[in-house]
C-alpha positions as CSV (number, residue, x, y, z in Angstrom):
1,M,13.6,-21.9,-2.6
2,S,12.7,-18.4,-1.9
3,Y,9.0,-17.7,-1.3
4,A,9.2,-14.5,-2.9
5,D,10.5,-16.5,-6.3
6,E,7.2,-18.6,-5.9
7,V,5.1,-16.0,-5.6
8,F,6.5,-14.1,-8.6
9,K,6.3,-17.2,-11.2
10,S,2.8,-17.8,-10.0
11,N,2.1,-14.1,-10.7
12,V,3.4,-14.0,-14.1
13,K,2.6,-17.4,-15.2
14,E,-1.3,-16.1,-14.5
15,I,-0.7,-12.8,-16.4
16,L,0.6,-14.2,-19.4
17,D,-1.6,-17.4,-19.6
18,N,-4.8,-15.5,-18.5
19,G,-4.2,-11.8,-18.5
20,F,-5.8,-9.0,-20.6
21,C,-3.5,-7.4,-23.6
22,D,-4.0,-3.8,-24.1
23,I,-2.5,-3.6,-27.7
24,D,-5.6,-1.9,-29.1
25,C,-5.9,0.4,-26.1
26,N,-4.6,4.2,-26.1
27,V,-2.1,3.8,-23.3
28,R,-0.3,6.6,-21.8
29,P,3.2,5.1,-21.1
30,H,5.6,5.2,-23.9
31,W,9.2,4.0,-24.3
32,E,12.3,6.1,-24.8
33,D,12.0,6.1,-28.7
34,G,8.3,7.4,-28.2
35,T,6.7,3.8,-28.9
36,P,3.5,3.0,-26.9
37,A,4.4,0.8,-24.2
38,H,1.6,-1.8,-24.1
39,T,1.1,-4.6,-21.3
40,T,-0.4,-7.8,-20.4
41,K,-2.2,-7.5,-17.1
42,A,-4.2,-9.2,-14.4
43,F,-6.7,-7.4,-12.0
44,G,-6.7,-7.8,-8.3
45,V,-3.7,-9.6,-7.4
46,V,-3.2,-10.3,-3.8
47,N,0.0,-11.7,-2.3
48,R,0.8,-12.5,1.5
49,Y,4.1,-12.6,2.8
50,D,4.7,-14.0,6.6
51,L,7.7,-12.2,7.8
52,Q,8.5,-14.6,10.5
53,K,8.9,-17.2,8.2
54,E,11.6,-15.2,5.9
55,F,12.2,-12.2,4.1
56,P,10.7,-11.9,1.0
57,V,13.5,-11.2,-1.6
58,M,13.6,-12.9,-5.0
59,T,16.6,-14.6,-6.1
60,L,15.7,-15.5,-9.9
61,R,17.4,-12.0,-10.3
62,K,19.0,-9.7,-7.6
63,T,17.3,-7.0,-5.9
64,Y,19.7,-4.2,-5.1
65,F,18.7,-4.0,-1.7
66,K,20.7,-1.0,-0.4
67,S,19.5,0.8,-3.2
68,C,16.0,-0.4,-2.4
69,V,16.2,0.8,1.4
70,D,18.0,4.0,0.4
71,E,15.0,4.8,-1.6
72,L,12.5,3.7,1.2
73,L,14.2,5.9,3.5
74,W,14.2,8.8,1.3
75,I,10.4,8.5,1.0
76,W,9.3,7.4,4.5
77,Q,12.2,9.1,6.6
78,K,13.7,11.9,4.7
79,K,10.1,12.8,3.7
80,S,11.6,14.2,0.3
81,N,10.5,14.9,-3.0
82,N,14.2,15.8,-4.4
83,V,16.4,13.2,-6.3
84,R,19.3,15.0,-4.9
85,D,18.4,13.8,-1.6
86,L,18.4,10.1,-3.2
87,N,21.7,8.0,-3.8
88,S,20.5,6.8,-6.7
89,H,19.3,7.7,-10.3
90,I,15.9,5.8,-10.4
91,W,13.9,8.8,-10.2
92,D,15.9,11.3,-12.7
93,S,13.3,10.9,-15.5
94,W,10.4,12.1,-13.3
95,A,12.6,15.3,-11.9
96,D,12.6,18.7,-13.1
97,E,15.8,20.9,-13.4
98,N,15.9,21.3,-10.0
99,G,15.7,17.8,-8.9
100,S,12.1,17.8,-7.7
101,I,9.3,15.2,-8.5
102,G,6.7,17.7,-7.7
103,K,4.0,17.2,-4.8
104,A,4.4,13.5,-4.5
105,Y,5.9,10.5,-2.4
106,G,7.7,12.1,0.5
107,Y,6.2,15.4,0.3
108,Q,2.5,14.1,0.9
109,L,4.1,12.1,3.9
110,S,5.6,15.3,5.3
111,I,2.5,17.4,5.5
112,K,0.9,18.0,8.8
113,H,-2.5,17.6,10.0
114,K,-4.6,18.5,12.9
115,Y,-5.7,15.9,15.3
116,P,-7.1,16.2,18.8
117,E,-3.8,15.3,20.3
118,G,-2.1,18.0,18.1
119,E,-0.4,18.1,14.6
120,F,1.2,15.1,13.2
121,D,2.5,14.2,9.6
122,Q,1.3,10.8,8.3
123,V,4.5,8.9,9.5
124,D,4.6,10.6,12.7
125,R,0.9,9.9,13.5
126,I,1.6,6.2,12.6
127,L,4.4,6.1,15.3
128,F,2.3,8.1,18.0
129,D,-0.8,5.4,17.4
130,L,1.7,2.3,17.6
131,K,2.8,3.7,20.9
132,N,-0.3,4.9,22.3
133,H,-3.3,3.1,20.3
134,P,-2.0,-0.1,19.2
135,E,-5.2,-1.5,19.2
136,S,-6.5,1.3,16.7
137,R,-8.1,0.5,13.2
138,R,-7.2,3.7,12.2
139,I,-3.4,3.4,11.6
140,I,-3.4,4.3,7.8
141,S,-1.5,6.5,5.6
142,N,-2.3,7.7,2.3
143,I,-0.5,9.8,-0.4
144,Y,-2.8,9.8,-3.5
145,N,-4.0,13.5,-2.9
146,H,-6.0,14.3,-5.4
147,S,-5.8,18.0,-4.9
148,D,-2.4,17.6,-5.5
149,L,-2.2,15.0,-8.4
150,S,-1.7,18.0,-11.1
151,E,1.6,18.8,-9.4
152,M,2.8,15.3,-9.0
153,N,5.2,14.5,-11.7
154,L,4.4,10.9,-11.2
155,Y,1.0,9.9,-9.5
156,P,2.0,7.4,-6.5
157,C,1.7,3.6,-7.7
158,A,2.2,2.3,-3.8
159,Y,-0.4,5.0,-2.1
160,S,-1.6,3.4,0.8
161,V,-0.5,1.5,4.1
162,T,-2.5,-0.1,6.8
163,L,-1.1,-1.2,9.9
164,N,-2.6,-3.3,12.1
165,V,-1.7,-4.9,15.5
166,S,-2.6,-8.7,16.5
167,G,-1.1,-9.5,20.1
168,K,2.7,-8.6,19.7
169,R,2.6,-9.1,15.7
170,L,2.1,-6.0,13.6
171,N,0.6,-6.5,10.0
172,M,0.5,-4.3,7.0
173,I,-1.6,-3.9,4.1
174,L,0.2,-2.0,0.7
175,N,-2.1,-0.8,-1.6
176,Q,-0.7,-0.4,-5.1
177,R,-2.6,1.0,-8.1
178,S,-0.2,-0.1,-10.7
179,Q,2.8,-2.7,-10.4
180,D,5.3,-3.1,-13.3
181,M,6.1,-6.9,-12.3
182,L,9.6,-7.3,-13.9
183,V,11.0,-3.8,-12.8
184,A,9.4,-2.9,-9.5
185,N,7.3,-5.9,-7.9
186,N,10.2,-7.2,-5.6
187,W,11.6,-3.8,-5.1
188,N,8.4,-2.5,-3.4
189,V,7.8,-6.0,-1.6
190,C,11.2,-5.8,0.0
191,Q,10.6,-2.0,0.7
192,Y,7.7,-2.6,2.6
193,A,8.9,-5.7,4.5
194,V,11.7,-3.5,5.6
195,L,9.4,-0.8,6.7
196,L,7.0,-3.3,8.4
197,H,10.1,-4.4,10.4
198,M,11.2,-0.7,11.1
199,F,7.6,0.1,12.6
200,A,7.6,-2.9,14.3
201,Q,11.0,-2.6,16.2
202,V,10.4,0.8,17.6
203,A,7.0,0.2,18.6
204,G,8.1,-3.2,20.5
205,L,6.4,-5.4,18.2
206,E,7.2,-8.4,15.9
207,A,6.9,-8.2,12.0
208,G,4.0,-10.0,11.0
209,T,2.0,-10.6,7.6
210,L,2.7,-7.9,4.8
211,L,-0.5,-8.1,2.5
212,H,0.3,-7.0,-1.0
213,V,-2.4,-5.7,-2.8
214,I,-2.2,-4.7,-6.7
215,A,-5.0,-3.3,-8.4
216,D,-3.1,-3.4,-12.3
217,A,-0.5,-6.0,-12.2
218,H,1.4,-5.9,-15.5
219,I,4.0,-7.0,-17.7
220,Y,5.1,-4.8,-20.4
221,D,5.5,-5.8,-24.1
222,R,9.0,-5.4,-24.2
223,H,9.9,-7.5,-20.7
224,I,8.3,-10.5,-21.7
225,P,11.2,-12.2,-23.1
226,Y,12.8,-11.5,-19.7
227,V,10.0,-12.8,-17.6
228,K,9.7,-16.1,-19.5
229,D,13.5,-16.6,-19.0
230,L,13.4,-15.8,-15.5
231,V,10.9,-18.2,-14.6
232,K,12.8,-21.3,-16.1
233,L,15.4,-20.5,-13.6
234,E,15.7,-22.6,-10.3
235,P,15.8,-20.3,-7.4
236,Y,17.9,-20.0,-4.4
237,P,16.8,-20.3,-0.9
238,A,16.0,-17.2,1.0
239,P,18.8,-15.2,3.0
240,K,18.4,-14.3,6.7
241,F,17.2,-10.6,7.3
242,W,19.1,-8.7,9.9
243,I,18.1,-5.5,11.3
244,N,20.3,-3.4,13.7
245,P,18.3,-4.2,17.3
246,E,19.8,-1.3,19.0
247,V,17.9,1.1,16.8
248,K,14.9,2.2,18.9
249,N,13.9,5.7,17.1
250,F,12.3,5.5,13.5
251,Y,14.5,8.5,12.4
252,D,17.9,6.9,13.2
253,F,17.9,4.1,11.0
254,T,20.5,4.2,7.9
255,V,20.8,1.8,5.2
256,D,23.6,0.3,7.0
257,D,21.1,-0.8,9.8
258,F,19.4,-3.6,7.4
259,K,21.4,-6.7,5.7
260,L,20.6,-10.0,3.7
261,I,22.7,-12.5,5.4
262,G,23.6,-15.3,2.7
263,Y,21.8,-13.5,-0.1
264,E,22.4,-15.4,-3.3
265,S,21.1,-14.8,-6.7
266,H,21.1,-15.6,-10.6
267,E,22.8,-13.1,-12.7
268,F,20.9,-10.9,-14.9
269,K,22.6,-9.4,-17.6
270,H,19.9,-7.5,-19.6
271,K,19.5,-3.8,-19.3
272,I,15.5,-3.5,-18.8
273,P,14.0,-0.8,-20.9
274,V,11.6,1.5,-18.6
275,A,8.6,2.5,-19.6
276,I,7.7,6.3,-18.8
């Protein structure tokens, strides 16, 4: 059984059994037909994944790994905020007529800031510190920039990363303000597991623990039947993760430098409605 499946089952069971339902609240998200998109949610969910043991991908339903990695590289490597630089349509609902999602995600990572050592954007500062100051407790990115929120077409969900080196192991905390458990939970987990492997490899370290902190872990009302069906399934074993060992520069990685070997998953035939 994939450990990611165990975590997902535990999380959604807790949400459905003991979560808060916001049916009486005036919620912002809505369905395509204009109906309010209500949720049942849990506050403060914390999940820990040891990447030395296995790669945390779900098998209860397929995570489209290449698209997942492509979006990660779009944000963290290309530092783009334009959907025309992305090879999928997952951001189309939040893009304007020019393809821009505003001053969000990759845009924030591209902004240069002044340091004693010179100017760096957030990604390059992480790379610099991992190489020159691996003992630092200040290796952090944060894209929840309050001064630019009014110009973002979607406020960042996964907004902050903290990196910490223990010996030869690189560990990461991913902070997320909001998590659609059915649509995006394993998608984000896979992305930041890949990102941790990337940072570790270029820094000459080993990928260690990914700690995922979710402030608002929720299941949308129209997703509940799908979630209940998923947790009845018997998971497959976790696949083996491969990262191209020849790549030593963070900006040289492509989607083809990552593979899940022996990945099996259950077929999911439903078209999932997405709240916007």
